C-alpha positions as CSV (number, residue, x, y, z in Angstrom):
1,M,0.0,0.0,0.0
2,N,1.1,3.6,-0.7
3,W,0.1,4.6,2.8
4,G,0.9,8.3,2.5
5,A,-1.1,8.8,-0.6
6,F,-3.9,6.6,0.7
7,G,-4.2,8.8,3.8
8,V,-4.5,11.9,1.8
9,N,-7.2,10.2,-0.4
10,L,-9.2,9.4,2.8
11,A,-9.4,13.1,3.6
12,V,-10.2,14.2,0.1
13,S,-12.8,11.5,-0.4
14,A,-14.5,12.5,2.8
15,G,-14.7,16.0,1.4
16,A,-16.2,14.7,-1.8
17,A,-18.9,12.7,0.1
18,L,-19.6,15.8,2.3
19,A,-19.9,18.1,-0.7
20,V,-22.5,15.8,-2.4
21,M,-24.5,15.7,0.8
22,L,-24.3,19.4,1.4
23,V,-25.6,20.1,-2.1
24,A,-28.5,17.6,-1.4
25,F,-29.2,19.3,1.9
26,A,-29.4,22.7,0.3
27,V,-31.9,21.3,-2.3
28,G,-33.9,19.6,0.5
29,V,-34.2,22.8,2.5
30,R,-35.3,24.7,-0.6
31,K,-37.9,22.0,-1.4
32,R,-38.8,21.5,2.3
33,M,-38.4,17.7,2.0
34,H,-35.4,15.5,2.4
35,R,-36.1,12.4,0.3
36,G,-33.5,13.6,-2.2
37,V,-30.8,12.3,0.2
38,D,-31.4,8.8,-1.1
39,V,-30.5,10.1,-4.6
40,A,-27.4,11.7,-3.1
41,W,-26.4,8.3,-1.5
42,G,-25.6,6.6,-4.8
43,A,-24.2,9.8,-6.3
44,A,-21.8,10.3,-3.4
45,F,-20.3,6.8,-3.9
46,A,-19.7,7.6,-7.6
47,A,-18.0,10.9,-6.5
48,V,-15.7,9.2,-4.1
49,A,-14.8,6.6,-6.7
50,L,-14.0,9.2,-9.3
51,V,-12.0,11.4,-6.9
52,T,-10.0,8.3,-5.8
53,Y,-9.3,7.3,-9.4
54,G,-8.0,10.7,-10.3
55,M,-5.9,11.1,-7.2
56,S,-4.4,7.6,-7.5
57,G,-3.0,8.3,-10.9
58,G,-5.7,6.8,-13.1
59,G,-4.6,4.2,-15.6
60,V,-5.9,0.7,-16.1
61,G,-6.0,-2.2,-13.7
62,R,-7.7,-2.7,-10.3
63,G,-8.3,1.0,-9.6
64,L,-10.1,1.4,-12.9
65,L,-12.2,-1.7,-12.4
66,L,-13.2,-0.6,-8.9
67,T,-14.1,2.8,-10.2
68,V,-16.3,1.5,-13.0
69,L,-18.1,-1.0,-10.7
70,T,-18.8,1.7,-8.1
71,V,-19.8,4.4,-10.5
72,V,-22.2,2.2,-12.5
73,W,-23.8,0.9,-9.4
74,G,-24.1,4.3,-7.7
75,L,-25.4,6.2,-10.7
76,R,-28.0,3.5,-11.6
77,L,-29.2,3.6,-8.0
78,A,-29.4,7.4,-7.9
79,A,-31.2,7.5,-11.3
80,H,-33.7,4.8,-10.2
81,I,-34.5,6.5,-6.9
82,A,-34.9,9.9,-8.6
83,W,-37.3,8.4,-11.1
84,R,-39.3,6.5,-8.5
85,G,-39.7,9.6,-6.3
86,R,-40.8,12.0,-8.9
87,G,-44.0,13.8,-8.1
88,H,-44.1,12.4,-4.5
89,G,-43.9,14.3,-1.2
90,E,-41.7,13.6,1.7
91,D,-40.6,10.0,2.4
92,P,-42.6,8.7,5.4
93,R,-39.4,7.6,7.1
94,Y,-37.9,11.1,7.2
95,E,-41.3,12.6,8.0
96,R,-41.5,10.4,11.1
97,M,-37.9,11.2,12.1
98,L,-38.2,14.9,11.6
99,A,-41.5,15.0,13.5
100,R,-39.4,14.2,16.6
101,A,-36.8,16.8,15.9
102,P,-35.9,18.9,19.0
103,G,-35.7,22.4,17.6
104,N,-34.8,23.3,14.0
105,R,-35.9,20.5,11.7
106,S,-33.4,21.4,9.0
107,L,-30.4,21.3,11.3
108,Y,-31.7,18.0,12.8
109,A,-31.9,16.6,9.3
110,L,-28.4,17.8,8.5
111,R,-27.0,15.9,11.5
112,K,-29.1,12.8,11.6
113,V,-29.5,12.2,7.8
114,Y,-27.1,14.0,5.6
115,L,-23.9,13.9,7.7
116,L,-24.5,10.4,8.9
117,Q,-25.1,9.1,5.4
118,G,-22.0,11.0,4.2
119,A,-19.9,9.3,6.9
120,L,-21.3,5.9,5.9
121,V,-20.5,6.5,2.2
122,W,-16.9,7.3,3.2
123,L,-16.7,4.1,5.3
124,I,-18.4,1.7,2.9
125,S,-16.3,3.0,0.0
126,L,-13.0,1.9,1.8
127,P,-12.5,-1.1,-0.6
128,V,-12.6,1.3,-3.6
129,Q,-10.1,3.6,-2.0
130,A,-7.7,1.0,-0.5
131,G,-7.8,-1.2,-3.6
132,S,-6.8,1.8,-5.8
133,Y,-3.6,2.4,-3.8
134,A,-2.6,-1.2,-3.5
135,I,0.8,-1.9,-5.1
136,G,1.7,-5.2,-6.7
137,A,1.6,-7.4,-9.8
138,A,-1.6,-8.9,-11.0
139,D,-0.8,-12.6,-10.3
140,G,-3.3,-15.5,-10.6
141,R,-4.8,-14.9,-7.2
142,V,-5.4,-11.2,-7.9
143,L,-7.0,-12.0,-11.2
144,A,-9.2,-14.8,-9.8
145,L,-10.5,-12.5,-7.0
146,A,-11.2,-9.8,-9.6
147,V,-13.2,-12.2,-11.8
148,V,-15.2,-13.7,-8.8
149,G,-15.8,-10.2,-7.4
150,T,-17.0,-8.8,-10.7
151,A,-19.3,-11.7,-11.2
152,L,-20.7,-11.3,-7.7
153,W,-21.1,-7.5,-8.4
154,A,-22.9,-8.3,-11.7
155,T,-25.3,-10.7,-9.8
156,G,-26.1,-7.9,-7.3
157,V,-26.7,-5.3,-10.0
158,A,-29.0,-7.7,-11.9
159,F,-31.0,-8.5,-8.7
160,E,-31.4,-4.8,-8.0
161,A,-32.3,-3.7,-11.6
162,V,-34.7,-6.6,-12.3
163,G,-36.3,-6.4,-8.9
164,D,-36.8,-2.7,-9.2
165,H,-38.3,-3.1,-12.7
166,Q,-40.7,-5.9,-11.6
167,L,-41.9,-3.8,-8.6
168,A,-42.4,-0.7,-10.8
169,R,-44.5,-2.7,-13.3
170,F,-46.5,-4.3,-10.4
171,R,-47.3,-0.9,-8.8
172,A,-48.2,0.6,-12.2
173,D,-51.1,-1.8,-12.5
174,P,-54.2,-0.4,-10.8
175,A,-55.5,-4.0,-10.2
176,N,-52.6,-4.5,-7.8
177,R,-53.5,-1.6,-5.5
178,G,-53.3,-2.8,-1.9
179,R,-51.7,-6.2,-2.8
180,I,-48.3,-7.5,-1.8
181,M,-45.7,-7.9,-4.5
182,D,-44.9,-11.6,-4.6
183,R,-43.9,-12.3,-8.2
184,G,-40.6,-12.8,-10.1
185,L,-37.6,-12.3,-7.8
186,W,-39.9,-11.1,-5.1
187,A,-41.2,-14.7,-4.8
188,W,-37.7,-15.9,-4.0
189,T,-36.7,-13.2,-1.6
190,R,-38.6,-10.4,0.2
191,H,-35.7,-8.1,-0.5
192,P,-34.1,-8.6,-3.9
193,N,-32.7,-5.0,-3.9
194,Y,-31.1,-5.4,-0.5
195,F,-29.7,-8.8,-1.5
196,G,-28.3,-7.1,-4.6
197,D,-26.6,-4.4,-2.5
198,F,-25.1,-7.1,-0.4
199,C,-23.6,-8.9,-3.4
200,V,-22.4,-5.6,-5.0
201,W,-20.3,-4.6,-2.0
202,W,-18.9,-8.0,-1.2
203,G,-18.0,-8.2,-4.9
204,I,-16.2,-4.9,-4.8
205,F,-14.4,-6.0,-1.6
206,L,-13.2,-9.2,-3.3
207,V,-11.8,-7.1,-6.2
208,A,-9.9,-5.0,-3.7
209,A,-8.9,-8.0,-1.7
210,G,-6.3,-8.9,-4.3
211,S,-4.1,-6.9,-1.9
212,T,-3.9,-8.4,1.6
213,Q,-3.3,-5.0,3.1
214,A,-6.3,-3.4,1.2
215,A,-8.5,-6.3,2.4
216,A,-7.4,-5.8,6.0
217,V,-8.1,-2.1,5.9
218,S,-11.5,-2.3,4.2
219,V,-13.2,-5.5,5.4
220,V,-15.2,-3.3,7.8
221,A,-17.0,-1.8,4.7
222,P,-19.0,-4.9,3.5
223,L,-19.6,-5.9,7.1
224,M,-21.1,-2.5,7.8
225,M,-23.2,-2.7,4.6
226,S,-24.4,-6.2,5.5
227,Y,-25.5,-4.9,9.0
228,L,-27.3,-1.9,7.5
229,L,-29.1,-4.0,5.0
230,I,-30.2,-6.9,7.3
231,G,-30.3,-5.5,10.9
232,G,-30.1,-1.8,10.5
233,S,-32.1,0.7,8.4
234,G,-32.9,-1.8,5.5
235,K,-34.7,-5.0,5.9
236,R,-35.6,-4.6,9.6
237,L,-37.3,-1.2,9.3
238,L,-39.0,-2.0,6.0
239,E,-40.6,-5.1,7.4
240,R,-41.7,-3.3,10.5
241,H,-43.4,-0.8,8.2
242,M,-45.0,-3.6,6.2
243,E,-46.3,-5.8,9.0
244,G,-50.0,-5.7,9.5
245,R,-50.8,-5.2,5.8
246,P,-53.3,-7.7,4.3
247,G,-51.5,-10.7,3.0
248,Y,-48.1,-9.8,4.3
249,A,-47.9,-12.5,7.1
250,E,-48.7,-15.1,4.5
251,Y,-46.0,-13.7,2.2
252,V,-43.5,-13.8,5.0
253,A,-44.4,-17.4,5.7
254,R,-43.6,-18.6,2.2
255,T,-40.8,-16.3,1.1
256,S,-37.2,-16.2,2.2
257,G,-36.3,-13.1,4.2
258,F,-33.0,-12.4,2.4
259,L,-31.1,-15.1,0.5
260,P,-33.0,-16.1,-2.6
261,M,-34.7,-19.5,-2.2
262,P,-37.6,-21.3,-3.8
263,P,-40.9,-20.2,-2.2
264,A,-42.2,-22.6,0.5
265,R,-45.4,-24.4,0.1
266,T,-48.1,-23.2,2.5
267,D,-51.0,-25.4,1.3
268,G,-50.3,-28.2,3.8
269,R,-49.1,-30.7,1.2
């Protein structure tokens, strides 16, 4: 590892993530709603990756691969969330959070939403940063990890993109109003998009793990993302929001909570 240059990159990338979040915050204050931070989430990852690529000297190799994987994932996610949220008001999650704000709602949102998410972007992007500063020849182990990591990343992006498309089509049909989406990938896992994120960031970590030092520095990143998706603000909170809806208990009984699996039979046979 080029530790000195990597340390400088950590500071500059933190500034890049902060800049994206502050722009999103300014837009949120102007519009008086803060759901745009979810768009900024993917965009901030792309910004960190691009800044890292430029500061690490560019070129081809592991750094370029890590940058492409992160930017494609981040911009696709940002574009999808922006499209999904068009014409809607505040996200109910942020509305509930800000209703409890002691004092100025905007400053509370800055601390509890924007700055927190900016810090998480910086932490979770450690594999991109560390892998870009790892020094060494591309031997068979490095190439194998890059291939496996890219394949896992592609699986994750496919789960996210296909799952998002299937859900959008389901919601667009008026006949499905009030029904639980349980078709396509959603019949195999209740959270294809979260499972996709899980695969994406473990895949990016494997690409970076061609360097033992980069792996040691950045393994906290996919572990943190896994916690957020499964036990933090992802699956756990969404299921708490969904429980009680007609048909949801039956959906839970027959559908895997995270890892894709064939739906269970619930007809007693």
